N, C-alpha and C positions, 0 to 999 in steps of 0.2 A: 609591336612587341606584346606577347601574351602576358596577362597579369600573373603574378606569382601566386601559387596556391599555398595556403597556410598548411604547415606540416602538422600532422596529428600529434598531440601531446597527451598521453594518458594522465588521468588525475593522479596526484601524489597524495594518497589518503593520509599518510603519516605526517605530512606537513600542514594539514588543515588545522585551523584554530579549534574547531569543535573536537577533533580527534585529540589534540594536545591537552585540552581541558579535561576531557573524559579520562584519558590515560593518567593524567597527573592526580585527579581527585576522586576517581571512582571508589576506591577502597574507603576513603574517608567519608564519602557520601553514603555508602552502604552501611558503615558502622553507625553514623549519626542517625540514619533512618531507622535502624534497628533499635538504637537507644531510645529514640522518641516514641517508638511503637511498643515499648516494653519488651524488647527482644524479638518481636515478630519480624521486623524488617519489611522490606518490599516483597511483593509477590515474586515467586521464582521466575515467572516469564518476563518480568520487568528487568530483573538482574541479568537474565540470559540475553535479553535484547541489547543491553549495554555491552556485555562481554563479546557478543558476536559482532557488534559494531566495531570493536577494536581489531577484529580480524578482517573486516571488509576492505577489499582493495589492496591488501598487503601481500606481496609476493611470497613472503616467508610462510604464509598460512595456506599456500596452495595456488596453483595457476594452471592454465592450459597453454600449450605452445601452438600457435597458429602459423601456418606457412602458406604463402602464395606461390603456387607452382610456376606460373609464367615468369614472375619477376624474382623469385626466390627470397622475398622479404619474409623474415620471421619476426614474430612478436609474441611476448609473454603477456597473457591476459590474466590478472589475478582474479580469484573467485570472489564473489560478492556474498554478503551476509543474508541477502533476500529479506531483510527486516521489514516489518510492517508499520512500525510506529516511530522509530527514532532516527534511523539512518537517512540522511537527506538524499543520498545518491540512489539507494534502492527504493525509497519512498517516491522519489520523483519519477523513476522509471515505471513503477507500478501505477502511479497516477496517470502517466501518459498512456500506458497500455489500456487502462480501464476507460479512459476518455475515448480512445480510438474505438474500442469495442462498443461503447454506448452509441457513438456517432454512426459507426458503420453497420451495426447490427441490431440496435434496440430502439433508439429514439426515432420517432416519425420524421419524415422529410418536411420539416417546417423550420423557419428561422428560429434558432435557439442561441441566445447569447450565453446563458448560464443555466445550468440545471443543478438544483440543490434539493436534496431530500433531507429535510430536518426531521428529527425524531424527538419525542418528549424526553426530558432529562432522565427520568427513571429508566427508560429504554436505552438511553445512551450508556448508562452505567452497566446494564446487562450486556450490551454489545461489546463493551470494553473487556468483559470477563469471559464471555461465552462464545468461543469460536464457531460452534455449531450454529448458533443463532446468527452470527455474521454471515455464514455460508447460506443460510436460509434467506436472509434479507438480500444477499447478492444474487440469489437465484433468479434467472431470467423470468420465471413464472411470476414471481412477486412483482418484478418491474412491469410485466405485462398487466397484472391486476391493477397496479397503481395507475398506469396509463388509461386502462379501461374505466376505472373509477373517475378519472378526470375527463373522460370523454374524448381522449386522444387516440388516434390509430397507432398501432404498434407493429414493428417489423418482426417481433418475436412470435413464432407460431405457438399455439396452445400445445402443451405436451399431450401425448397419447398414452393412456387414457386421461381425460381431463381430471385434474385434481381440484378439489374444492378450494376456494380461496381461503386464506387465513381468516378465522372467525372475527378477529378483532381489527382487521384491516380498515374497514370503513370508519370505525370509531377512531383509530389511531390517525388516519388521514384527516379526519375532521378536526382532531386536536392539533395536528401539524399545520393545517391550512387556516385554522382560526386565528 
């Protein structure tokens, strides 16, 4: 007798504990944050992240209808918020995609249990606020330069024409590795 296959059950975003807490307390939290900051409140992108989280995975906020032609099965797939910092579903998916990219296309073929790039605290704050800086750090060229600085081979080809490495990279890495 063949083993039974588990049926796919989509996540029910609105029944999650985190969703319930954010939905119930978001406005109070935002008011309190504004009060404590003298009316300034949280940065707009933080508030937007919270509000988009409340739409993630909720059919009422949009969906795609998928249909399998051979078996005629139809499924409604809710849109995701594609959040970067707060949504555990979207953050987990992004983390998995990033890890696969690093393993398949960037890191050298050596045994790696964990790869952590730590940055100095001041730079962490800049990364939290400056999306262009995040894009620069995520650039494959920067990763190539880090691996070259560490004396490791890289699967990432140098861009054409070669760009100079960031001027502060050796110093930053020395701070990080110290």
